[in-house]
Residue, then its C-alpha position, 0 to 999 in steps of 0.5 A: m190145802l194151804l191157808a195163806v194169810d196176809v195180816g196188814n195194819s188195816e186189812t187181813s187177806l186169807g186165801l185157800f189154795d189147792g196146790k197152785k189154785l186159789l180156791y177162795h179169797w176173803r178180805l177182813t178188817s185186822l183186829p189186833r186184840q183177836t184171840r186164837d179161839e176167836l180167829f178159829m171160830l171166824l175161820h170156821g164160819l168162813l170155810e163153812s160158808r163155802g162148803r169147807h171145813v177147818k179140817d181141810v186146812t193142812d198147812l198155814a203160812v202167814c205174812c204178818v206186819v202186826p207184831e202182836l198178832t204173829p204169836i196168835y197166828r202161830e198158835l192158830g196154825e198149830l191148832l188147825t194143822q198140828k204142824r209148825t206154822l210158817i211165819i214168813d220173814y227174810r229167813a224163809v227165802p234163803d235164795l232171795e238176795i236182799l240188798h237192804l243193809d239190815p234184811a231183818t227190818v224189811g217187812a214180810d209183805r215186801i219180801v213176799n210181793a218181791v218174790a211173787a212179782a219176780k215169778l209172775y212178771g219177770k225181772p226187773s220189776i217194781v211192785v206198788d202196794l197201795g195199803t196203809a202205806t204206799t210202798l214201792d219195792v224194786i226187784g233187780r235184773r237178777g231177781e234180787y230185792v234192791g230196796g224201795v220207797i215207803a210213803p203215806g197211803i192214800l187213805t192214810a193221807a186223806n184221813a190226816l187231811f180230814a182230821r186237820g182241816a177244820r172246814l174240810a168235810r170227809v169225802e169218799v176217796m174215788p177217781p173224780e170226773r175232772l182234775v180241777g174241781r168245781t166244789t170243795e168236795e171235787s177239789m179234795q177228791a182230785g187232790i187226794f186221788f190224782g196226788a197219789v197217782f202222780a206221786v206213784d208215777g213220779l217215784v216209778e219214773a225216778i226209780m227206773k232212771e236210777q236203776g237203769f231199767p228199760p222202758g216197759t219194765p213191769v210195774v204191778a200194783t196191788g191193794g184195794l185202790a190199785p184198779a182205779v190208780q192203774q187207769a190214771s197211771k202212766y206206768i202201772t202195767a198190771v194189777n194183781l189183788d192176790l199178789t201177796l197171797e200168791g207170794i206166800r204160796s210160792i214161798y211156802e212151796g219152796f220152804s216145804t221142799n227144802 
């Protein structure tokens, strides 16, 4: 079985696949100081809670944007499988045309999402990843990675507001009942949430105009706040919280058959 791991700045997602079927999915806090042995014990516990064992993992593929954790996961994969761990970067997808001026600087998560979106939703398409950063990645008509946009994430922007506003108390980031708040808390929630939604919609609209994409071009959102943002968005056509894991699996399949 393949264990796909998506290591983000804030969260780490793990998915256990039996072929193309995602059996189990876990979402954890990313801890940059974890050791290989700590990760092994954590994984052992997660699998055991589902009636599985670490010996069930035959392959490990990792998409990691935290450089100090990359060698730890490489070692973990070798410990688990006695095989080389697939650490995904642009070289793992030789068939993907990347129009970025320096492909080596494109985040692995953005490459993985582009591959998954093209296969699952078609070409052209746009991915909106609502994580520590809000990223929009553009897949062209031929399935090429055109490039994208990076903006502060919803929670990142909110935390900056809480930290800098001396009289602004921390509020839960959630869809408010109305746009015009009647309390300071409502006003902050509206500004944070709808500000993010309108920013995403504005960027999607501008991207579609610049690229000449037709109306109805698939726009798929991923990340914890994706379902809420979709409900208020004019352009997001689908939500897939497992998009990155599906992309990792797809890239692994292509890599293992070459």
